[in-house]
C-alpha positions, 0 to 999 in steps of 0.5 A: 644322755639327758633327754627332755621328754615332751608329751602334748595333744595337738589338733592337726599333725601337719600344722604341728609338724610345720611349726616344729620344723620351723624351730630346727635351727633353734633346737640345734643352737640350744644343744639338741644332739638327737630328736625323736617324734612319735605319735601315740598309737591309741590317739594320733593327736598326741605327740611325744618328743624326745630331745637329747642333750649333752648336759642336763643344764642344756636340757633345762635351758631349752625346756625354759625356752619352750615354756616361755617363748614357744608354748606360751605364744599361740603363733609359735605353737599352732595346733597345740592343745592344752598344756604340754608336759615335759620332764628331763630324764637321764640314765642312772647307773644301777647298782646293787639290788636297785631296779 
């Protein structure tokens, strides 16, 4: 299942979580079928978010939405520190001797 994996620093967990929760309907409308939020063990002000989609295209579209409408607007992304890193990953079948 295609996954949009996001990593970024934050200044405050509760402020960030409130902002994240405000976009729950937009995540659903954007095709997110499962989400997971983690905090780094060695730095609780670093957040990892995995958003799963049915298609790579839906993941790309949502990534673009985040880049252009959320992360670029401080009012939409309070507590965000620096620039988020995001990549889309998908399960790849292993064949032969590949690892």
